[in-house]
N, C-alpha and C positions, 0 to 999 in steps of 0.2 A: 626823531622818532623813526623807526624802520617802518617802511611801507611794505605791504604784502603784494605778492605777485598777481593778485587778482586785478590790480590796477592795469595790467598788460592786456586785459581782455579786449579783443576787437582790433588790436594794433597789428598791422601786417609787418613781418620781418622782411624788409626789402633790401637790407644792406648787402646781400650776396648777389642781387639781381644784376645782370649786365644789360645795359641799355645801349643799343647801337645808335651812333649819331651819324647824321647825314651831311653834316657841314664840315668845312675844312678849317683846320686850326694848326698851329705850328706842331709838327709831329714829335718834337723832342722836349716839350716844355718841362716834363717831369724830371728831366736830367739837368735842367737849367738852374739858374741862381737869381736871387733878387738883385744882387749887385751888378750882374752883368746883363741879365735879360728882363729883369722887372717882374719875375714870377717867383713864387715860393716852391721851387722844385727841390730836388734831393741833392743838387750841386754834384752830380756824377761827373759831368764833363770837366769840372774844375779839379776833381779828385784824380781823374785820368791824366790831366796835364801835370798835376803834382808827381804822379808816379813816373811820368816821362818815359825814360829808357829802361826803367827797372824791369826785370823779368819776373813773371809770376813763377812762384815756387810749387804751386799746387793747383790741381784742378778740382775746384769745389763741387761737391755733390749736394744738390738741392732736392729733397724729396717733397713732392706736392701731394698731400693727402686730401682727396675730394672726388670730383666727378670725372677724372681722367682728362686726357688731352688727345689732341689730333696727332698722333705719332707719325702720320705720313706727311705732315706739312713740311715742305721743302726747307724751311728755316731751321728745322731741327735735325737736319741730316746728320751733322756731326756733333749734336749737343744733347743726345739722349744717353743716359746712363746705361751701360751694358754690363750685366752680370758676368763677371770674369770667369766664373766657374760653371756657367750654363751654356748649353748649346741648344739651338732650335731643332731638336730631333725627336721630340715627343717623349723624352726621358727626363728623370729627375737627376741630372748630372751631379749637382752639388750636394744631394741628399737632404735637402731642407723640407721634403714633403710636397714641393711645389714644381709642377712640370712646366718647363720652358718659361720660367720667370725671367725673361731676357731684360726687360726694361722696368720691372717692378711687378706688381701683382694686383689683380681685381678680386676684391673680397666679397663682391656681390654677383659673382658670375657662377654659372653651373659648369659642370664637367663637359657638357655637349657644346659649350661655346656661347649659349644664350646668357642674358643678362637681366637682372631685376629691373624693371622700368620705373617703379615707384616705391618710395619708402615711406613709412608712417612716421609721425612725430614720437619721440621718446615717451611723452606723456601717455599717448594713446596705447602704445605697446605695454607700458606698465599698468595702465587701467585694465587692459585685457587679461594680463597675467593674474590679477587679483580679482576680477569681476565674479567668479563663482564663489569666492569667499565673502565678499562684502557688497556686491553689486545690489542685492535686493534689500539691504538693511535699511530701516527708517528710524531715525532717532528723533524723539520729540522733546528732548531737554532732560528727560528723566529715564525713559524706557526705550528698549529696542524692539522693532517689530518687522514682520515680514508678511507679504500677501501670499497665502496658499489657497489655491482653488478660488480665488476671488475674495477670500476672507482674511481680514487682518488679524494676525496672532502675535502675541508677545513671545520674544525669543530671548535667549541669554546674551549678555554683552560679549563682544569679541575677546577672544583669549589674548591675542596680541595687540594691545591698545596702542603700541607705538607704531605698528604697521598700519593699523586701521587709521591712525591720525595722518600718516603719510598718504594713505589712500584718498581720505577725505580732502586732504590739502590739494591733490591733483585736480579734483573737481571744483572746489571752491575757487581755486585760483585759475581756472579756465586753461590749464595746461593740457587738458585732453578734451577734444571735441566729442569723442566717442562717449566718454563718461558723462559729460553734460547732456548729450542726447538720450542716454539710457536713464539718467536721473529724472529727465522730463517724462519718460515712460512711467517710472515708478510713481512719480508725483501725480500722474493722471488717475491712479487709484485713489489717491488721497482726495483729489478734487471730487471724484465721483462719490466717495464716502461722505464727505462734509457737505456736499451739495444736498444729499438727501436730508441731512440734519437741518440745514438752513431752510429748505423748502417746507419741511415738516413744521418748523417753528413759524414760518410765514402763514401756513394753513391754519395753525392754532390761533394765530393773532388775528386772522381775517376769516373765520370759519363760514361766514355767509357769502363770500365772494366765489364767483365762477372763474373770473379772470384776475390776474395779478400783474401789477405794473412794476416798473423799476423802483419807484418810490416805496412800494410795499416791501420789496426786498431790502431796501436800505433801513427799513425799520427793525430788521433782525441783525444789525451790524454788531458783531462781537467787540469791536474796537471800542465802543463807547462804554462798555462795562469791563474794560481790560483791568486785570489784577495779576498778581504774581501766581495765582492759582489757575489762570486761564491756560488754555492749550495754545501753545505758540504756533502749531501747525494750522490750527483752526483759524487764527488770525491771518496767516499767510495765504491759506486757500481763499478766505473771503476777499482778501485784497486782490488776488489774481482774478476771481470771478467778476468782481467789480470792474476791473479793467476790461475784461471781455464784454461785459454787458454794456459799459459805456461806449465801447467801440461799435457794438451793434446799434446802440441808440443813435449814434452819429450817422450811421449808414441810413437808418430810417429817416432821419431829419433831412438828409440830402435829397430824399425823394419826396419831401413835403409831408411826411407822416410822422405820427408819434408812436413810440413803443409802449402801447397800452396793454398788451397781452404777452406774458412771457411764456406762453404754452410751448412754443417750439424749443425754447432755450431750457425749460424744465425738463422736457423729454430728453433733450441732448445730454444734459448733465446727469440727470438721474438714471438714464438708460446706459448703454455702452458707447454712446457717440464719442465722448472724450477719450475713452480708453482705446477704442478702435482707431481713432485718429492718430493717437500717440503710438500705438503699435505699428501702423503702417508706416509712419514717419521714421520710427527707429529701424524697422527692417530694411527700409530703402537705404537709410544712412549706413547701416552695418554692411549692406552688400557693396556699397560704393567705396566705403572707407575702412572697412574692418579687416582686411587681409592684404599684406603687401606681397604675399606668395613666396615668402622666403623658404617655407617648408618644401614647396614645389620646386623652386629653383635650385636651392642649395642643399636642404636636407640636413643641416647640422643642428646642434642644440645651441641656440644663441646664448644660453645661460650657463654654458659650460665652457670655460676659457681653454680647457684641455682638449676640446674636440676641434681639431685643426685639420689643415690639409685640404680645405675646401676652396672654392673660387676657380679662376681661370686667368689667362694672360691677355684678355680683351681689354683694350684701354680707351678706344674711342667709342663713347657712349652718345646716345641722342641729346644729352645735355652737357657735353665736354667743352662748351664754349669758354666758360670761366676759367678752367685750367689751361686751355690753349692760350688765352690772353695772358694769363699769369706767367706761363712758361717763356712766352716771348719777351715779356718785360724783364725777366731775370737773365736768361742766357741766349747767347747767339752772336753771330758776326755783326759788328758795327759798321756804319758808313757805307751801306749798300743802297743804291738808288731805289726808290719805290718801297723800301722796307722801313721798319721801325729801327730805333737804336736801342738794343738790349743794354742792360747795366754791365754785365760781365761776360767777356769773351772766354774766360777761363773757367767755365762752369758747365755743368751738365745736369740734366733733369731725370730724376727717378720718379715714376708715376705710381701711385697707390689709390686705388679706387675704393671708396667706402659709400658713395652716394650717387643718386640719379633721379632727376625730375623731382625735387623737393623732398620734404621730410627731413629727417635727421639720421645720422649714422648710428648704427648699433654700437654700444660701448665695447663689445667684444671685438668688432672689426677696427675700431679706432685704436684700441690698445695693441692689437696684432700689427696693425700698420706701422704704428710708432716703433714697435720693437723690430720689425722687418727693416725699417729705415736705419735704425741705429746699428743693428747687426750686420748690415750690408754697407756700412761706411759713410752714411749720409753725414754731412756737416751741419746742414740746416734743414729743419723740418717746417714746411708751411702748411698750416691746416686751415680749416674754413672758419665759420663763425662760432662764437661762443653760443651756448644754449641754456635754457633755464631748468631743465629736468636731468639730473645725473643720479640714477638710482643708487642708494648707499652701498649695496653689495657689489654692483658692477663697476662703480667708479673706482674701487680699489685697484682693478685691472688697469685703468688708465693712469692712476697715481703711480703704480709700480713702474709702468712704461716710461713715464716722465722722469721718474727718479733714475731709471737706467740711462735715459738720454743725457741727464745732468752728470751722471758719473762718467760717461764717455765723452763729455765735452761738447755735446750737440745742442745747438740753439733751437728752440721751438717757439714758433709764432702762431698766434691766433689773432682773429680780427673781431671787432665789435659788430653788432647788429644795429638796427635803426628803430629801437623802441623809445629813443629820447630818454633813457634811463640813466639816473645817476647810480653807478655801480657801487657807490658807497651805501646805497639804500637797497638796491636790488642785486642779488647774487646770481651771477652767470658763471657757467662751467665750460671748460676747466679754467682755473685760475692759479696763480702761483701761491696762494694761501691754502691750497688743498693739503699740503704736507707741513709738518713741523720738524725742523725749521722750514721756512718757505722756500720754494723753488727759486734758484738764482739764475737759471738758463731760460726762463719762461717770459715771453713778451706778449703783450696785447697792444694792438695797433689800431688806430682809428683814422678815418679818412679825411682829407682836406683838399681844397681847390687851389687854383692858381694865385688867388689873392691871399692865401694863407689862412683862409677861414675853415672851420670845421663843417662838415655835412650837417645841416641844421638839425637833423633827426637822429644822428648818430648817438650811440651810448657814450658815456664820458665818466671820468673819476680821477680825482687828483692823486690817488695812490694806486687805482686799479688799472688804469691805461698808462702805458709807458710813453708813447709819443704819437704824433700825427704823421701822416705821409700822403703824398699825391695819389688821388684815386678818381679823378674826374677828367674826362676828355683825354684819356690816355690812348695813344695810338700804338697798336700792337698786332701781333699775329691773331688770326681768326680761323674759323673752320674752313676747310677746303682750299688751303693754299692762299687764303685771302688776308687782308690787313684792313683794320677799321678802328675808329675811336670808340671807346667804351667807358661806362662809369660803373662803380661798384665798390663797396667797402673792402671786398676781398683784394682788390688791386693795391690797396695801401700796404697789405701784408706782402704782396708779391715785390713792391718797391723796396721794402725793408729787407726782404730775404735776398734781393739782388745786391743790395749794398753790403749785407753780411757776407755774401759769397765773394764779393770783390775783396773785402778785408781779409777773409780766409784764404784767398788765392795768393796774396802777397805776403801774408803774415800767418802762415799755417799753424804756427806754435800756439796761437791764441785759442782759448777755449770758448764754448758758447757763452759761459758766464762772463768772461772777459769781453767778448764781442758785445753783449747786451750793455755792459756797463759803458763801454766806448761809445756806443750809439746814444744812450741816455744822457751822457755827460757832455756831448758834443753836437747839440742840435742847433738849428737856426732858432734862436730864442724868440718867443712871442710873449714873454713875461711882461705883464702890466698892460697888455693890449686887450681892449674890450671887443667882444665879438657877440653877434646875436646867436642865440641857441635855443632850441626847444628842449623842454624838460617834462617829465611826468609828474603831475600834481597829485595831491592827496586824494582828489576825487577821481582819479583814474583818467583824466584828460591831458592831452599834450598842449602845453602852453608855451609861450615864447617870452624870452627875458634876455637881459644883457648879462654876460659873464666875463670875468677876466679869464684869459687863456690859462692862467695859473690854476684855475679851479677845474680844468678839463683834463689834465694829464700830469704825470710825475715829472717829466722832464721840461715842461712848460714850452714845448717847441716842436718843430718839425724836423724830420730826419735829414741829416746832412753828412753826405759821404765825404766831402772834402774835409771838413773838420775832423770826422772820425778817422780818416786815413792818416791825416797828419798826426793825430794823437797816437795812433797805433804805431807809426813809424818811430815817433820819439820814445814811446814806451819799450818797444822791442830794441831800439838802438841803445837804451840806457840799461838794459839788463846785463 
């Protein structure tokens, strides 16, 4: 049975977070092998030994779409992609509408060189887009209502029921914190309305009393006389009020008193107390979370894919640590004392900024970034985490960009988040099933550690996830010309991108689809191995169980550069 995304409520997506480690570990484990070093690395060192004196035929271009990188890091001096048709002269030399896009482009920058600091979740943006249309609607199971000047009035049903169902799904599944907060405000009007009804019933039942107790309120419980004709909202409001009153009663008991008089609570509920509290809460929340200032910084129409030419060429952002670590894993000079060992010396990094300090990328920016990478010769595109909300109309832009990448032979890599979700039950976007037929150049990668075990909270799926890759205690480049150990699901994608870049450098005739097949068919097998894993249960809680590795990903294993390079060499040699 398919579960709803409401089960994800309250779970923090931490897969992309980078956690700096303060201890010392072998700096090269992710490139090692179980056979030689006793670790489940990507066997890059063995692959390079196999390649021996062979000369690379191609310089692979890896586009990193995310939060930018520290382009000033000394390790990247000779490993940044340079637009061959552009000069740093303040002009659009190549005529693509972007000025000085030397190393890539920043889609969240303004023309004056400033950058958006924070982005919202896609669910919040979608809710705001539809708020004026549906935000005030109340549905009691039969009819639709609105509050106008404090009075509840019946209104017509929405004209576009499909769009309204999509809107409701955003709130019910907690994919929008703004929508949930505003729903709380609207519900406060319902609480006020029904509270008057409940208290009038209580006064009728106990006409001679001057004071009313919690037990008196329990006497007008509509749950006891529930029938199909009962108002479902009435039932809900009564339950909510009872929770509030029980909370107040517990506070009284802590001070050694009994809640014998509901006068203050009656005044609060029947008056404007509950509504004013909800309005204050909503206004504060909206002020803090309701505007990512895209209109101020960029000024484009984010819902018009043809409104282009915005952004700037600033790549180092306040949150560029993740991209900097990933770039160092993929490309750079090997065997330099005090530095990390990148996977591919014959690669260069193109950087495309769509994100900064949390939130999620705009679909428009993601689609244009993928197109930019493809149109400017990228061989591999490394993106961030999959997400749960992909607006139906806007996701077409991403689908078309991914199809273009497939047509041009480009490999696209996304990484999973840490919801502990089985992707066979929960749908995350983008995925290779977006199109018909499914995308053949699209990979989803999950994180593993030195022991070959998956991150315990990572998402998984025996068809939806391709393979696992090292992502814990990875020593790489960091901000400000530094190096350190880091963890993060995004790093698993960087390892796979680096291996793909290595394959492409020596066997440039291979397409993204062929490289994906080589990687999936030549893993370090973990088939039949039992591992501990957390999963999302039907009650919405994360629980732990034992899984076969076969149940976690399509390939049943961990990326293996050595086996993939051998297979590539044999395949190309036999052509």
